[in-house]
C-alpha positions as CSV (number, residue, x, y, z in Angstrom):
1,M,171.2,39.5,-53.7
2,K,170.1,42.3,-51.5
3,Q,166.4,42.5,-50.6
4,V,164.3,45.0,-52.6
5,I,162.7,47.6,-50.3
6,A,159.5,49.5,-51.2
7,L,158.4,53.0,-50.4
8,V,155.0,53.6,-48.7
9,F,152.9,56.1,-50.6
10,L,149.9,57.3,-48.6
11,A,146.5,57.4,-50.2
12,V,143.4,59.0,-48.7
13,L,142.1,55.9,-47.0
14,C,145.1,53.6,-46.8
15,A,148.8,53.1,-47.2
16,Q,150.1,51.2,-50.3
17,A,153.5,49.7,-50.8
18,L,154.7,50.2,-54.4
19,K,157.8,48.3,-55.5
20,S,160.4,49.9,-57.7
21,G,162.7,48.2,-60.1
22,P,165.1,45.4,-59.2
23,E,167.9,46.3,-56.9
24,R,166.2,49.6,-56.0
25,K,165.9,50.1,-52.3
26,V,163.5,52.7,-50.9
27,P,162.5,53.2,-47.2
28,S,159.2,52.6,-45.5
29,G,158.3,53.8,-41.9
30,R,157.0,52.1,-38.5
31,I,158.0,51.1,-34.8
32,V,159.0,47.4,-34.3
33,N,160.2,45.8,-31.1
34,G,159.4,48.9,-29.0
35,T,157.8,49.2,-25.7
36,T,154.5,50.8,-24.7
37,V,154.9,54.2,-23.1
38,A,152.6,56.9,-21.7
39,I,151.8,60.0,-23.6
40,E,152.4,62.0,-20.3
41,N,156.1,61.6,-20.9
42,Y,155.9,62.4,-24.6
43,P,153.2,65.1,-24.9
44,F,154.5,66.5,-28.2
45,I,153.6,63.4,-30.3
46,V,150.4,63.6,-32.3
47,R,148.6,61.3,-34.7
48,V,147.6,62.5,-38.2
49,Y,144.2,61.5,-39.5
50,V,142.6,61.9,-42.9
51,Y,138.9,61.2,-43.1
52,N,139.3,59.8,-39.6
53,F,141.8,57.2,-40.8
54,F,145.2,57.1,-39.0
55,I,148.0,57.6,-41.5
56,C,151.1,59.2,-39.8
57,A,152.6,60.8,-36.7
58,G,153.8,64.3,-36.1
59,S,155.5,66.5,-33.5
60,I,154.2,69.7,-31.9
61,I,156.7,72.5,-32.2
62,T,154.7,75.6,-31.2
63,S,151.3,76.5,-29.8
64,K,149.8,76.2,-33.3
65,H,152.2,74.1,-35.4
66,A,153.4,70.6,-35.8
67,V,156.0,69.0,-38.0
68,S,155.4,65.8,-40.0
69,A,156.6,64.1,-43.2
70,A,155.8,65.5,-46.6
71,Q,154.9,62.0,-47.8
72,C,151.9,62.1,-45.5
73,F,150.4,64.9,-47.5
74,A,151.8,64.2,-50.9
75,F,148.3,63.2,-52.2
76,K,147.1,66.7,-51.3
77,P,144.1,65.9,-49.0
78,N,141.7,68.8,-48.4
79,P,142.7,70.4,-45.1
80,V,139.1,70.1,-43.9
81,T,139.5,66.3,-43.9
82,V,142.8,66.3,-41.9
83,S,143.1,66.4,-38.1
84,L,145.7,66.0,-35.5
85,V,145.0,64.1,-32.3
86,G,147.1,64.5,-29.2
87,G,147.1,63.8,-25.4
88,S,146.3,60.1,-25.4
89,T,148.4,57.0,-25.2
90,R,145.8,54.8,-26.9
91,Q,144.5,55.4,-30.4
92,N,140.9,54.7,-29.5
93,D,140.7,56.1,-26.1
94,G,140.5,59.9,-25.4
95,G,142.7,62.5,-26.8
96,V,142.0,66.0,-28.2
97,D,141.1,66.4,-31.9
98,F,142.6,69.5,-33.6
99,R,141.3,70.6,-37.0
100,I,144.0,72.0,-39.2
101,R,144.0,75.3,-41.1
102,S,146.7,74.4,-43.6
103,Y,149.8,72.2,-44.4
104,V,152.8,73.1,-46.4
105,L,155.3,70.6,-48.0
106,H,158.9,71.5,-48.5
107,P,159.1,73.0,-52.0
108,K,162.0,70.7,-52.9
109,Y,160.3,67.5,-51.7
110,D,161.0,64.7,-54.2
111,P,158.9,61.6,-53.5
112,S,161.1,59.5,-55.9
113,V,164.1,59.9,-53.6
114,M,162.4,61.0,-50.4
115,D,164.6,64.1,-50.1
116,Y,163.3,67.1,-48.1
117,D,160.6,64.9,-46.7
118,V,159.1,67.4,-44.2
119,A,155.9,69.3,-43.8
120,V,154.5,72.0,-41.4
121,V,150.9,71.8,-40.2
122,T,149.0,74.7,-38.8
123,I,145.9,74.1,-36.6
124,E,142.8,76.3,-36.3
125,T,143.0,76.7,-32.6
126,T,145.9,76.2,-30.1
127,F,147.7,73.3,-28.5
128,D,147.9,75.3,-25.3
129,G,145.8,74.5,-22.2
130,H,145.3,70.8,-22.8
131,D,146.5,67.9,-20.6
132,N,149.4,65.8,-21.9
133,I,149.9,68.1,-24.9
134,G,153.0,70.2,-25.3
135,S,155.8,71.2,-27.7
136,I,159.4,70.0,-28.2
137,K,162.4,72.1,-29.1
138,L,164.0,71.6,-32.5
139,Q,167.6,70.3,-32.7
140,T,170.0,73.3,-32.6
141,M,173.1,71.7,-34.2
142,E,174.0,68.6,-36.2
143,L,175.0,65.5,-34.3
144,T,178.6,64.4,-34.3
145,Y,179.0,60.7,-34.9
146,S,181.6,58.9,-32.7
147,P,181.8,55.1,-32.4
148,A,183.5,55.5,-29.1
149,R,180.7,57.7,-27.7
150,P,177.5,56.6,-29.5
151,T,174.5,58.9,-29.5
152,W,171.3,57.2,-28.3
153,C,168.0,58.5,-29.5
154,Y,164.4,57.3,-29.5
155,V,161.7,56.9,-32.1
156,A,158.0,56.8,-31.1
157,G,154.7,56.2,-32.8
158,W,151.6,54.1,-33.3
159,G,152.8,52.4,-36.4
160,S,152.6,48.7,-37.2
161,K,154.6,46.3,-34.9
162,N,155.6,44.1,-37.9
163,G,155.8,44.4,-41.7
164,Q,153.5,41.4,-42.3
165,T,150.2,42.5,-40.8
166,K,150.7,46.3,-41.3
167,I,148.2,46.8,-38.5
168,S,148.9,49.9,-36.5
169,S,149.5,49.7,-32.7
170,E,146.8,50.5,-30.3
171,N,149.3,52.0,-27.8
172,L,152.1,54.5,-28.2
173,Q,155.4,52.6,-28.9
174,L,159.0,53.7,-28.3
175,V,162.3,52.2,-29.2
176,W,165.9,53.4,-28.6
177,M,168.4,53.4,-31.4
178,Q,172.0,54.6,-32.0
179,V,172.9,57.2,-34.6
180,V,175.0,55.7,-37.4
181,S,177.4,57.5,-39.7
182,Q,176.3,59.0,-43.0
183,Y,178.8,56.8,-44.7
184,S,177.6,53.5,-43.2
185,C,174.0,54.4,-43.8
186,A,174.8,55.2,-47.5
187,I,176.6,51.9,-48.0
188,A,173.7,49.9,-46.4
189,W,171.0,51.7,-48.6
190,A,172.9,51.9,-51.9
191,P,171.8,52.6,-54.6
192,F,169.2,54.6,-52.7
193,E,170.8,58.0,-52.0
194,I,171.3,59.2,-48.4
195,T,171.5,63.0,-48.8
196,S,172.9,65.7,-46.4
197,R,169.2,66.4,-45.4
198,M,169.0,62.9,-43.8
199,V,170.2,61.3,-40.6
200,C,170.1,57.5,-39.8
201,T,169.8,55.3,-36.7
202,Q,170.0,51.5,-36.2
203,L,169.6,48.8,-33.6
204,P,169.3,45.0,-34.4
205,N,165.7,43.8,-34.6
206,A,164.3,47.3,-34.0
207,D,162.7,49.4,-36.7
208,A,160.1,52.0,-37.6
209,C,157.1,50.6,-39.6
210,Y,153.8,51.5,-41.4
211,G,152.1,54.5,-39.8
212,D,155.3,55.8,-38.1
213,S,156.2,58.1,-41.0
214,G,156.3,61.7,-39.9
215,G,157.0,60.8,-36.3
216,P,159.9,62.0,-34.2
217,L,163.5,61.1,-33.7
218,V,164.5,62.6,-30.4
219,C,168.1,63.0,-29.3
220,N,169.1,64.9,-26.1
221,D,165.4,65.9,-25.6
222,Q,165.4,67.8,-29.0
223,L,163.5,66.9,-32.2
224,T,166.4,65.7,-34.4
225,G,164.6,64.0,-37.2
226,V,161.3,63.2,-38.9
227,V,160.7,59.5,-39.8
228,I,161.1,58.8,-43.6
229,G,161.2,55.1,-43.3
230,G,163.2,51.8,-43.0
231,D,163.3,48.2,-44.0
232,V,160.0,47.3,-45.8
233,N,159.8,44.1,-43.7
234,C,160.3,46.2,-40.5
235,A,163.0,43.7,-39.4
236,G,165.8,46.3,-38.7
237,Q,168.0,44.9,-41.5
238,Y,168.7,48.5,-42.7
239,P,169.2,51.8,-40.8
240,V,166.1,53.9,-40.3
241,I,166.2,57.1,-42.3
242,F,165.0,60.5,-41.0
243,T,164.8,64.0,-42.4
244,K,167.4,66.0,-40.5
245,I,165.9,68.9,-38.6
246,A,169.3,70.6,-38.2
247,S,169.9,70.8,-42.0
248,N,169.9,74.5,-43.0
249,N,167.5,73.9,-45.8
250,V,165.1,72.0,-43.6
251,R,165.3,74.5,-40.7
252,S,164.9,77.6,-42.9
253,F,161.8,76.0,-44.4
254,I,160.2,75.3,-41.0
255,N,161.0,78.8,-39.8
256,E,159.7,80.5,-43.0
257,T,156.5,78.3,-43.3
258,R,155.1,78.1,-39.8
259,A,152.9,81.1,-39.0
260,V,155.2,82.0,-36.2
261,P,158.4,83.2,-38.0
262,G,157.6,83.6,-41.7
263,M,156.3,86.9,-43.0
264,R,156.1,89.1,-46.2
265,I,154.5,92.4,-47.3
266,V,151.0,91.8,-48.7
267,G,148.8,94.6,-49.9
268,G,151.8,96.9,-50.1
269,Q,153.3,99.0,-52.9
270,D,156.7,99.5,-54.6
271,A,159.2,101.4,-52.5
272,D,162.5,103.2,-53.3
273,I,165.6,102.2,-51.4
274,R,166.6,105.9,-51.2
275,D,163.8,106.3,-48.7
276,H,164.7,103.2,-46.8
277,K,168.5,103.1,-46.7
278,H,168.6,101.0,-43.6
279,M,166.9,98.1,-45.5
280,L,169.0,95.0,-46.2
281,L,168.4,91.6,-47.7
282,L,169.7,88.6,-45.8
283,K,170.9,85.6,-47.9
284,I,172.1,82.2,-46.7
285,D,174.0,80.1,-49.3
286,G,172.9,82.7,-51.9
287,I,169.2,82.2,-51.2
288,P,167.1,85.2,-50.0
289,I,165.9,84.2,-46.5
290,C,165.0,87.4,-44.5
291,G,165.3,91.1,-44.2
292,A,167.8,92.9,-42.0
293,I,168.3,96.5,-40.7
294,V,171.4,98.7,-40.6
295,I,171.8,100.2,-37.1
296,S,175.5,101.3,-37.1
297,N,178.6,101.3,-39.4
298,S,179.2,97.6,-38.8
299,S,176.1,96.1,-37.2
300,A,172.6,95.0,-38.5
301,L,169.6,93.5,-36.8
302,T,167.5,90.7,-38.0
303,A,165.1,88.1,-36.5
304,A,166.7,85.4,-34.4
305,H,164.7,82.7,-36.2
306,C,166.3,83.7,-39.5
307,V,169.7,82.6,-38.3
308,Y,168.8,79.9,-35.7
309,P,170.4,77.6,-35.0
310,Q,173.8,79.2,-35.5
311,V,174.5,79.1,-39.2
312,D,177.9,78.9,-40.9
313,L,179.2,82.5,-41.1
314,Q,180.7,81.8,-44.6
315,T,177.2,81.2,-46.0
316,V,175.7,84.5,-44.7
317,T,175.7,87.7,-46.7
318,L,173.8,91.0,-46.4
319,H,172.8,93.1,-49.5
320,G,171.9,96.8,-49.5
321,G,171.7,99.9,-51.6
322,S,169.3,98.7,-54.3
323,S,165.5,98.7,-54.5
324,T,165.5,95.4,-56.4
325,Q,166.7,92.0,-55.3
326,N,168.9,91.5,-58.3
327,G,170.0,95.1,-58.7
328,M,173.4,96.7,-58.4
329,N,173.5,96.2,-54.6
330,V,176.5,96.0,-52.3
331,T,177.4,92.7,-50.7
332,F,178.5,92.5,-47.1
333,Y,180.0,89.4,-45.4
334,A,179.1,88.3,-41.9
335,A,181.9,88.5,-39.3
336,S,179.8,87.3,-36.3
337,I,176.2,86.5,-35.4
338,K,174.8,87.0,-31.9
339,I,171.4,85.5,-31.2
340,H,169.6,86.8,-28.1
341,P,170.6,84.5,-25.3
342,N,166.9,84.2,-24.1
343,Y,165.5,83.6,-27.6
344,D,162.8,80.9,-27.3
345,E,162.1,79.2,-30.6
346,A,158.8,77.7,-29.6
347,S,157.3,81.1,-28.6
348,T,159.6,83.4,-30.6
349,H,160.2,85.4,-27.4
350,N,163.1,87.8,-27.9
351,D,163.2,87.2,-31.6
352,V,166.3,89.3,-32.4
353,A,169.9,88.7,-33.6
354,I,172.8,91.0,-34.3
355,I,175.0,90.5,-37.4
356,D,178.3,92.2,-37.4
357,I,179.9,92.6,-40.8
358,Q,183.4,92.5,-42.2
359,G,184.2,96.1,-43.2
360,T,181.7,98.9,-42.9
361,F,178.3,100.0,-44.1
362,G,179.7,103.5,-44.4
363,N,180.6,105.3,-47.7
364,H,178.2,103.3,-49.8
365,P,175.3,105.0,-51.7
366,N,171.8,104.4,-50.3
367,I,173.0,102.6,-47.2
368,S,172.8,104.1,-43.7
369,A,171.7,103.3,-40.2
370,I,168.3,104.0,-38.6
371,A,167.8,105.3,-35.1
372,L,166.3,102.9,-32.5
373,Q,163.2,103.6,-30.4
374,N,164.3,103.7,-26.7
375,T,161.0,104.0,-24.8
376,D,157.7,102.1,-24.9
377,P,155.2,103.9,-27.1
378,I,151.9,105.1,-25.6
379,I,149.2,103.6,-27.8
380,S,145.7,105.2,-27.7
381,A,142.8,105.5,-30.0
382,G,142.9,109.3,-29.8
383,K,146.5,109.5,-30.9
384,P,147.2,106.5,-33.3
385,I,150.8,105.7,-34.2
386,M,151.2,105.0,-37.9
387,C,154.1,102.8,-39.1
388,Y,155.3,101.0,-42.1
389,A,157.1,97.7,-42.8
390,T,159.3,97.0,-45.8
391,G,160.7,93.8,-47.4
392,W,161.1,91.6,-50.4
393,G,158.9,88.8,-49.0
394,L,155.9,87.2,-50.7
395,T,153.2,89.5,-52.0
396,N,150.6,86.7,-52.5
397,R,150.5,83.6,-50.2
398,K,148.5,81.5,-52.6
399,N,150.7,81.7,-55.6
400,R,153.9,82.5,-53.6
401,T,154.6,85.6,-55.7
402,I,158.0,87.0,-54.8
403,P,158.5,90.7,-55.7
404,Q,161.6,91.9,-57.6
405,K,161.2,95.4,-56.1
406,L,161.2,96.4,-52.4
407,Q,157.6,96.6,-51.0
408,I,156.2,98.9,-48.3
409,G,153.0,98.4,-46.3
410,Y,151.4,100.7,-43.8
411,L,150.1,99.6,-40.4
412,Q,149.0,101.1,-37.1
413,L,150.3,100.1,-33.7
414,I,147.6,98.4,-31.5
415,P,147.7,97.9,-27.7
416,Q,149.1,94.7,-26.2
417,K,145.7,93.8,-24.7
418,T,144.0,94.1,-28.1
419,C,146.7,91.9,-29.8
420,R,146.4,89.3,-27.1
421,A,142.6,89.2,-27.5
422,Q,143.0,88.6,-31.3
423,W,145.6,85.9,-30.9
424,F,146.0,84.0,-27.6
425,S,147.2,85.8,-24.5
426,S,150.0,83.4,-23.9
427,T,151.5,83.9,-27.4
428,I,152.0,87.7,-27.1
429,T,154.9,88.3,-24.7
430,T,156.4,91.4,-23.3
431,S,159.1,91.4,-25.9
432,M,156.6,91.7,-28.8
433,I,154.7,94.7,-30.3
434,C,151.7,94.4,-32.7
435,A,150.5,96.4,-35.7
436,K,147.6,96.0,-38.1
437,G,146.7,97.4,-41.5
438,D,143.7,97.4,-43.8
439,A,144.4,94.3,-46.0
440,T,148.2,94.9,-45.3
441,D,150.3,92.2,-43.8
442,T,153.8,90.8,-43.6
443,C,154.6,87.4,-45.1
444,A,157.3,84.7,-45.8
445,G,160.6,86.4,-46.5
446,D,159.9,89.6,-44.7
447,S,161.0,88.2,-41.3
448,G,163.9,90.2,-39.9
449,G,162.8,93.4,-41.6
450,P,161.9,96.7,-40.0
451,L,158.8,98.2,-38.4
452,V,159.4,101.9,-38.6
453,C,157.3,104.5,-36.7
454,E,157.9,108.2,-36.4
455,G,161.2,107.7,-38.2
456,R,162.6,105.2,-35.7
457,L,163.0,101.4,-35.5
458,Y,160.2,100.2,-33.3
459,G,160.2,96.5,-34.2
460,I,161.6,93.6,-36.2
461,V,159.2,91.4,-38.3
462,S,158.7,88.2,-36.4
463,W,155.4,86.4,-37.1
464,G,151.7,86.7,-38.1
465,T,148.9,84.8,-39.9
466,G,149.7,81.8,-42.0
467,N,147.7,83.1,-45.0
468,C,149.1,86.7,-44.8
469,N,145.7,88.3,-45.3
470,G,145.9,90.9,-42.5
471,S,143.0,89.3,-40.6
472,K,145.0,89.4,-37.4
473,P,147.8,91.7,-36.2
474,A,151.3,91.2,-37.4
475,V,153.7,90.6,-34.5
476,F,157.2,92.2,-34.2
477,A,160.1,91.9,-31.8
478,K,159.8,95.1,-29.7
479,I,163.0,97.2,-29.9
480,P,162.3,99.3,-26.7
481,A,161.5,96.2,-24.6
482,S,164.2,96.3,-21.9
483,I,165.4,92.7,-22.5
484,I,165.9,93.4,-26.2
485,R,167.2,97.0,-25.9
486,S,169.8,95.9,-23.3
487,F,170.9,93.0,-25.5
488,I,171.5,95.4,-28.5
489,F,173.3,98.0,-26.3
490,S,175.6,95.5,-24.6
491,N,176.7,94.1,-28.0
492,T,176.9,97.3,-30.1
493,G,177.0,100.2,-27.7
494,I,173.9,101.7,-29.4
């Protein structure tokens, strides 16, 4: 008779273990038989508190965002009661308290099977400028399992050291484990389903335990997974299960949800594709992900974060020629994708990618290229430069309204200095350009779309405010920036 495992559901003030029916195994998360380590060497790890009670761990991925598990927020705590604490090895000694602005659970998160168990947390201020606090890069490709060449990874957190006391650890704990095959993990956990959005590790007598949920699995210095859970007794009898960061569905959610990549037209109006023939809709696995822009007979631009890490070409399609998402549009299949070699996911520096298609954009109605801006614009109060952005992204952040018809919103370019003052100076790089409108913004789904000024492509929608209310400037990859313009020219001749 196999042991029955219980899933830990988090409540506001405590964690409860709820048992399912006989023979039903469900994971629970924490670090067991680890060693104490210093936060200086793992500055991306944070603790999640609700009403000042420690409940989970998380990982910093940008200057304003952290990734944790959806289960940690499934009981929908008021964001005002939630904080992240980083920069300290000990729970009750030092550290910096960050109040959060919002958290978003993966829309497909299912607590009954723990699939899509990931959440993105946005803080009010910034993680920058603090000792022992920094970000970690996300895994760029799926791990390849090989018994002859095992992959060693580590899990870290402040969770319980054993499944009996369920008392969290005072010091940060770390344990090394080996990645195991999807098949062996599925056999061990049957009938609990191990999905393609999960990755597993195991080492005898080592485990994750209560309080470690949401914490990091790190392989090759990249965030590879988010702790879902393991053996309810924390004895290492079963593999530890993690949400797989490299899964397309997980990565696209992170990219679209964090305030960095993830935009849509808010406060705009319906537009006609005949006036915006360069506008394309990018889909991955048939799901609308981003916008894209025709720049030649066979090449289009989009944001790097829309196709990062490198996606399967067979799943990528571009759609043009129609004002509506489901209209009589033309479908184009990707032949190649080139991401800017200096694209930085954490800062979204150089957020541009080129998609070359099979065939041509030519000879199709309502589809044609747009000219690129070649020189830096001179922005002054006396001679404002008015622009517009188009896309099929969200028109309302709160109810996640997705428009059927193409939307257009008008914005004005603002100086780099002004943009840096309204955001944080370190977040606005030389490869970015900013624009702001009256109650007009870009939002989730608009990423990769165009910023058009004076009839030319000035920018590519990159990032902005998490609530899409236009309170701060929208940020775009700057087409005339030399590092971006040279990348486009060297790969397209344009």
